[in-house]
C-alpha positions as CSV (number, residue, x, y, z in Angstrom):
1,M,62.1,42.3,40.8
2,A,58.7,40.9,39.9
3,P,55.9,40.7,42.5
4,S,56.4,38.2,45.3
5,G,54.4,35.6,43.4
6,F,57.0,35.6,40.7
7,I,60.1,35.5,42.9
8,L,62.6,32.9,41.7
9,L,61.8,29.4,43.0
10,L,64.9,27.2,42.7
11,V,65.3,23.5,43.1
12,A,69.0,22.8,43.3
13,I,71.0,19.7,44.1
14,L,74.8,19.6,44.3
15,A,76.3,16.6,42.5
16,S,79.4,17.0,44.6
17,S,80.0,17.9,48.2
18,G,81.8,21.2,47.3
19,T,80.2,24.6,47.2
20,T,82.6,26.5,45.1
21,G,82.0,27.7,41.5
22,N,83.3,24.6,39.8
23,A,81.0,22.2,41.6
24,S,78.5,20.4,39.3
25,F,74.9,21.1,40.2
26,D,71.3,20.9,38.9
27,L,69.1,23.9,39.0
28,R,65.4,24.7,38.3
29,A,64.3,28.3,38.2
30,V,61.1,30.2,37.6
31,L,61.8,33.2,35.4
32,N,60.1,36.5,36.2
33,H,58.0,37.8,33.3
34,P,59.1,41.4,32.5
35,Y,55.5,42.6,32.6
36,A,54.1,40.6,35.5
37,G,52.0,42.9,37.7
38,R,52.5,46.0,35.4
39,P,49.4,47.9,34.2
40,V,50.6,47.9,30.6
41,S,48.4,47.1,27.5
42,K,49.4,44.4,25.1
43,Y,50.0,47.1,22.5
44,E,52.5,48.9,24.7
45,M,54.3,45.6,25.4
46,I,54.8,45.0,21.7
47,R,56.0,48.5,21.1
48,E,58.5,48.4,23.9
49,A,59.7,45.0,22.7
50,V,60.4,46.4,19.2
51,S,62.2,49.4,20.6
52,A,64.4,47.3,22.8
53,S,65.3,45.0,19.9
54,K,66.4,48.1,17.8
55,A,69.0,48.9,20.5
56,R,70.0,45.3,20.7
57,R,70.5,45.2,17.0
58,A,72.9,48.2,17.2
59,W,75.0,46.5,19.8
60,N,75.1,43.2,17.9
61,A,76.5,45.1,14.9
62,A,79.1,46.8,17.0
63,R,80.3,43.5,18.6
64,V,80.6,41.8,15.2
65,A,82.5,44.7,13.8
66,K,84.9,44.7,16.7
67,A,85.5,41.0,16.4
68,C,86.2,41.3,12.7
69,G,88.6,44.2,13.3
70,R,86.4,46.9,11.8
71,G,85.7,50.3,13.3
72,G,86.6,51.8,16.7
73,G,90.3,51.3,16.3
74,G,90.3,47.7,15.0
75,G,89.8,44.4,16.7
76,G,90.9,45.6,20.1
77,G,89.5,49.1,19.8
78,T,86.5,50.8,21.4
79,I,83.0,50.1,20.1
80,S,81.4,53.2,18.8
81,S,78.2,54.3,20.4
82,P,75.0,52.7,19.1
83,D,73.1,54.8,16.6
84,M,69.8,53.8,18.2
85,P,68.1,55.6,21.1
86,V,69.0,54.2,24.5
87,R,66.2,51.9,25.7
88,P,65.4,50.2,29.1
89,L,66.3,46.7,28.2
90,G,64.8,45.2,31.3
91,K,61.3,46.0,30.2
92,S,61.3,43.3,27.7
93,I,63.6,40.5,29.1
94,Y,63.0,37.7,31.5
95,T,64.9,37.8,34.9
96,L,65.7,35.5,37.8
97,T,66.5,36.3,41.4
98,A,69.6,35.4,43.3
99,D,71.4,36.3,46.6
100,V,74.8,38.0,46.3
101,G,77.4,38.2,49.0
102,T,77.8,37.1,52.6
103,P,75.3,37.8,54.2
104,P,73.1,37.6,51.1
105,Q,71.8,40.7,49.3
106,R,68.8,39.9,47.0
107,H,69.2,40.9,43.3
108,T,67.2,40.4,40.1
109,L,69.3,39.5,37.0
110,V,68.4,39.7,33.3
111,I,68.8,36.3,31.6
112,D,71.0,36.9,28.5
113,T,72.4,34.3,26.1
114,G,73.9,37.0,24.0
115,S,76.3,38.4,26.5
116,D,78.8,36.9,29.0
117,L,79.4,39.3,31.9
118,V,77.6,38.6,35.2
119,W,77.2,41.9,37.0
120,V,75.1,43.8,39.5
121,Q,74.4,47.5,40.3
122,C,77.0,48.4,42.9
123,K,77.3,51.0,45.5
124,L,81.0,51.6,44.6
125,F,79.9,53.2,41.3
126,G,76.8,55.0,42.5
127,G,74.4,52.8,40.5
128,G,70.7,53.2,40.6
129,A,68.7,51.2,43.1
130,T,65.2,49.9,42.2
131,P,62.1,49.9,44.3
132,T,62.8,46.3,45.5
133,D,66.5,45.9,44.9
134,P,68.9,48.1,46.9
135,L,72.4,48.6,45.5
136,Y,74.8,45.8,46.1
137,D,77.2,46.9,48.8
138,P,80.6,45.1,48.8
139,D,81.5,46.6,52.2
140,R,78.7,44.5,53.7
141,S,80.0,41.3,52.3
142,S,82.8,39.2,53.8
143,S,83.1,37.1,50.6
144,F,83.8,40.1,48.2
145,A,87.3,40.1,46.7
146,A,88.7,42.3,43.9
147,V,90.1,40.5,40.8
148,P,93.7,41.7,40.2
149,C,94.8,42.9,36.8
150,D,96.7,39.8,36.1
151,G,93.7,37.6,36.9
152,K,92.7,35.2,34.1
153,L,89.3,36.7,33.4
154,C,90.6,40.3,33.6
155,R,93.2,39.4,31.0
156,E,91.0,37.3,28.7
157,G,87.5,38.9,29.0
158,E,85.9,40.5,26.0
159,F,85.5,44.1,27.4
160,E,84.8,47.2,25.4
161,S,87.7,48.8,27.2
162,K,89.7,48.0,30.3
163,N,91.9,50.0,32.7
164,C,94.0,48.9,35.6
165,S,94.4,51.2,38.6
166,R,95.8,50.2,42.0
167,N,95.8,46.6,40.7
168,K,92.0,46.7,40.2
169,C,90.4,45.5,36.9
170,L,88.1,48.4,35.8
171,Y,86.0,47.7,32.7
172,T,83.5,49.1,30.3
173,Y,81.0,46.7,28.8
174,G,78.6,47.7,26.0
175,Y,74.9,46.7,25.5
176,G,72.4,47.8,22.8
177,S,70.6,49.5,25.7
178,G,73.6,51.3,27.1
179,R,77.0,50.8,28.7
180,A,78.0,49.2,32.0
181,V,81.1,50.2,33.9
182,G,82.6,48.7,37.0
183,E,85.2,46.6,38.7
184,L,85.7,42.9,38.2
185,A,85.6,41.1,41.5
186,S,84.9,37.6,43.0
187,E,81.8,37.0,45.0
188,T,79.4,34.3,46.3
189,F,76.1,34.0,44.5
190,T,73.5,31.9,46.2
191,F,70.6,30.2,44.4
192,G,67.7,28.4,46.0
193,V,64.9,29.1,48.4
194,R,64.4,25.9,50.5
195,R,67.9,24.6,49.9
196,K,70.6,27.3,49.5
197,V,73.3,26.5,46.9
198,P,76.3,28.9,46.9
199,V,78.7,29.2,44.0
200,T,81.7,31.5,43.5
201,L,81.8,33.8,40.4
202,D,83.9,36.5,39.0
203,F,81.4,39.3,38.3
204,G,81.1,43.0,37.7
205,C,80.5,45.3,40.6
206,G,79.3,48.3,38.5
207,T,76.5,50.4,37.0
208,F,75.1,51.6,33.7
209,L,76.9,54.6,32.3
210,E,74.0,55.3,30.0
211,G,70.7,53.5,29.7
212,D,69.0,51.3,32.3
213,I,67.6,47.8,32.8
214,F,64.3,49.0,34.3
215,T,63.4,47.0,37.4
216,A,66.3,44.5,37.1
217,S,69.5,45.2,39.0
218,G,72.0,43.2,37.0
219,F,72.8,40.6,34.3
220,L,73.4,36.9,34.2
221,G,75.4,36.4,31.0
222,L,74.9,32.9,29.5
223,S,76.8,33.2,26.2
224,P,79.7,30.8,25.3
225,D,82.3,33.5,26.2
226,K,84.8,33.3,29.1
227,L,83.0,35.5,31.6
228,S,79.6,33.8,31.5
229,F,77.8,32.0,34.2
230,V,77.9,28.8,32.1
231,S,81.6,29.0,31.2
232,Q,82.8,29.9,34.7
233,L,80.9,27.0,36.3
234,K,81.5,24.6,33.4
235,I,77.7,23.9,33.2
236,P,77.3,21.2,30.6
237,R,73.8,22.3,29.5
238,F,70.8,24.5,30.2
239,S,67.3,25.0,28.9
240,Y,64.4,27.4,29.2
241,C,60.7,27.6,28.2
242,L,59.1,31.0,27.7
243,T,55.3,31.5,27.9
244,P,53.5,33.6,25.3
245,Y,54.8,37.1,25.6
246,T,51.6,38.9,26.2
247,D,50.3,36.4,28.7
248,R,52.5,37.9,31.5
249,K,53.1,34.4,33.0
250,S,56.4,33.2,34.4
251,G,58.8,31.1,32.4
252,H,61.1,28.3,33.5
253,M,64.8,27.6,33.3
254,F,66.9,24.5,34.0
255,F,70.6,23.8,34.4
256,G,72.6,20.6,34.5
257,A,70.8,17.3,34.7
258,M,67.4,19.1,35.0
259,A,67.9,20.5,31.5
260,D,66.4,17.5,29.8
261,L,63.5,18.0,27.4
262,S,62.4,14.4,27.7
263,K,61.6,15.0,31.4
264,Y,58.9,17.5,30.5
265,R,55.7,17.1,28.4
266,T,56.1,18.5,24.9
267,T,53.4,18.9,22.3
268,A,55.6,17.7,19.4
269,P,58.7,15.6,19.0
270,I,62.1,16.9,20.2
271,Q,64.4,17.9,17.4
272,T,68.2,18.3,17.7
273,I,70.8,20.1,15.6
274,S,74.5,21.0,16.0
275,F,75.7,24.4,16.9
276,L,77.9,26.0,14.2
277,N,81.5,26.9,15.0
278,N,81.8,30.6,15.2
279,R,83.8,31.7,12.2
280,I,84.4,35.2,13.5
281,G,87.0,33.9,16.0
282,S,85.2,34.9,19.3
283,N,82.5,33.1,21.2
284,L,79.9,35.8,20.8
285,Y,76.8,33.8,20.4
286,Y,75.2,30.4,20.0
287,F,75.1,30.0,16.2
288,L,72.5,27.7,14.5
289,P,72.6,26.1,11.0
290,L,69.5,27.8,9.5
291,I,69.3,27.0,5.8
292,G,65.8,28.2,4.8
293,V,62.5,29.8,5.8
294,S,59.0,29.0,4.5
295,V,55.6,30.6,4.9
296,G,53.3,27.6,5.0
297,T,54.3,25.4,2.1
298,K,56.0,28.3,0.2
299,K,59.8,28.4,0.7
300,L,61.3,31.9,0.5
301,N,63.4,32.3,-2.7
302,V,66.5,33.9,-1.3
303,P,70.2,33.0,-1.4
304,A,71.6,30.6,1.1
305,S,73.9,33.3,2.3
306,S,70.9,35.2,3.7
307,F,70.9,32.7,6.6
308,D,74.6,32.7,7.5
309,R,75.6,33.2,11.1
310,T,72.1,32.8,12.5
311,F,72.1,32.9,16.3
312,I,69.7,32.6,19.1
313,D,69.5,35.4,21.7
314,S,67.3,35.6,24.8
315,G,68.1,39.4,25.0
316,Y,66.7,40.1,21.5
317,T,63.0,40.2,21.9
318,T,61.5,40.3,18.4
319,G,64.2,38.5,16.3
320,A,65.4,39.4,12.9
321,L,66.1,38.3,9.3
322,T,68.4,39.8,6.7
323,A,66.9,42.4,4.4
324,A,66.6,39.9,1.4
325,A,64.9,37.3,3.5
326,R,62.6,39.7,5.2
327,D,61.6,41.2,1.9
328,A,60.8,37.8,0.5
329,L,58.8,37.1,3.7
330,K,56.7,40.2,3.2
331,G,55.9,39.1,-0.3
332,A,54.9,35.7,0.8
333,L,52.6,37.1,3.6
334,V,50.8,39.4,1.1
335,D,50.0,36.3,-1.1
336,A,49.0,34.2,1.9
337,L,46.9,36.6,4.0
338,K,44.9,38.4,1.3
339,L,44.4,41.3,3.6
340,P,44.6,45.0,2.7
341,R,47.8,46.6,3.5
342,R,47.8,49.4,6.1
343,N,50.0,52.5,5.5
344,A,52.6,52.5,8.2
345,S,53.7,56.0,9.5
346,D,55.6,54.4,12.4
347,P,59.1,53.3,11.3
348,D,59.1,50.5,13.9
349,F,56.1,48.9,12.2
350,D,56.7,49.3,8.4
351,F,54.8,46.3,7.2
352,C,51.2,46.0,8.5
353,F,47.8,44.7,7.5
354,Q,44.3,46.1,8.1
355,L,42.3,43.6,10.2
356,P,38.7,43.1,9.2
357,H,36.3,45.3,11.1
358,G,35.5,43.9,14.5
359,V,37.8,40.9,14.0
360,P,40.6,40.4,16.6
361,M,44.0,39.3,15.3
362,E,43.6,36.0,17.0
363,A,40.7,35.1,14.8
364,V,42.6,35.7,11.5
365,Q,43.9,32.6,9.8
366,T,47.7,32.9,9.3
367,P,50.1,30.3,7.9
368,P,52.9,29.0,10.1
369,L,56.4,30.3,9.7
370,L,58.9,27.4,9.3
371,Y,62.6,27.7,10.0
372,H,64.5,24.9,8.3
373,F,67.8,23.7,9.7
374,E,70.7,21.6,8.3
375,G,70.0,18.0,8.9
376,G,66.3,18.2,8.4
377,A,65.0,19.7,11.6
378,T,62.2,22.3,11.3
379,M,61.0,24.8,13.8
380,V,57.3,25.7,13.3
381,L,56.4,29.2,14.5
382,H,52.8,30.3,14.9
383,R,51.3,33.8,14.4
384,E,52.3,35.2,17.8
385,S,56.0,34.4,17.0
386,Y,56.2,36.8,14.0
387,L,53.0,38.9,13.8
388,A,51.6,41.3,16.5
389,E,49.0,44.0,17.0
390,P,50.8,47.2,18.0
391,S,47.5,49.2,17.7
392,P,43.9,48.1,17.5
393,G,42.8,47.0,14.0
394,E,46.3,46.4,12.6
395,M,48.5,43.3,12.4
396,C,52.2,43.9,11.8
397,L,55.3,41.9,11.1
398,V,57.6,42.3,14.1
399,I,60.6,40.4,12.9
400,G,63.2,43.1,12.2
401,V,66.1,43.5,9.7
402,D,69.6,42.7,10.8
403,T,72.9,41.7,9.1
404,Q,72.5,38.3,10.8
405,P,69.3,36.3,11.4
406,V,68.3,36.1,15.0
407,L,65.8,33.9,16.9
408,G,64.6,36.2,19.6
409,N,62.2,35.7,22.5
410,L,59.1,35.9,20.4
411,Q,60.2,33.0,18.2
412,Q,60.9,31.0,21.3
413,Q,57.4,31.4,22.9
414,N,56.0,28.0,24.0
415,M,59.1,26.4,22.8
416,H,61.4,24.5,25.2
417,V,64.9,25.1,24.0
418,L,68.0,23.3,25.3
419,F,71.7,24.4,24.9
420,D,73.9,21.4,25.2
421,V,77.1,23.3,25.6
422,Q,79.3,20.2,26.3
423,N,78.2,18.4,23.2
424,Q,77.6,21.5,21.0
425,K,74.0,20.5,20.3
426,F,70.8,22.5,20.3
427,S,67.4,20.9,20.9
428,F,63.9,22.3,20.8
429,A,60.3,21.1,21.2
430,P,56.9,22.9,21.2
431,T,55.7,22.9,24.8
432,Q,52.9,24.5,26.9
433,C,55.5,26.4,29.0
434,D,53.1,27.4,31.7
435,Q,52.3,23.7,32.4
436,I,55.9,22.6,33.1
């Protein structure tokens, strides 16, 4: 969906001679930046990112409530509508491009580690085409096949609701930015430019019921759950590296053997921690063992429970902390920055500082924000990962409040992160992502 210069470039090598979905393969992708080629100011980019994260926060809360058996009719009930305005999620999230069907139909997919469904806007459901991506048309594809109601992923998938009609698996799937409805089917997805690599996936042929994904035309779910791209293809590991958000430069993504941080130049040592087992009982997210946060040398004085169930999510732009941790962070920033507070009339930016007259935010000295993990690993986050300038002359905290801490895209800027799904490990290292 990005301009032609940002179309996905893939280097893919099959490790086996097969071309079906279970084949082992290596993959390198260039991710489309959500604002590449768009005449949008850095202030608008930050505001849109915060708005999209509010909607994502509502969806996260609904998913956790459902998994815990609260609300909407209990553990198997319908998730109630988010209490946030519907936002166009695709404005703030990185995408990659793939061919769908036989012959191929080009589609741009949102990269999302916080959801599992792979789906595209489909002509069957009257979805909305974009300027560069027409609707996927299953009638034009010889490899399209409906998934029956007794199919494994139809039975086991974590859908908001499901209905079987004429032995078709019809679903509703919720996002913070809206709801997707469609039919679960099987199709060939082809990755690669110079060398084409086809894989077979169960996916959703559908559309958004409410909301939109801006210029993207679908999702590539990467969560640990059953429907995801990673789970279906049994991909042992993947990694990505996102450039600074307001630079508008493309990011990079790697699957299989190419997801190896030691192969790429990093600016600090690689650190590795273990994923936490999900105590909710469903593979919603990739959980990290966060145990503390510091501003410079000052550790936040908050209960350890403030960091329970921390997860990393490429669909959550600004990230979040619990209310207690965020309040402690605000106090530490007041002490460290020694800048006058600016009254905030915008609820999206409730904690801001007045910048010195004529001094850009980039020239203001700010302490690093340190995330401490069990086992001794520490992620060092610089100014652009937690502070932003939504309007000229002000510098605001953009990490939001949630019931669970979240490492979003802003915290992952210039950080190469690796998800070792097979060994349940998470590695990270500061990296100049535009130089990979």
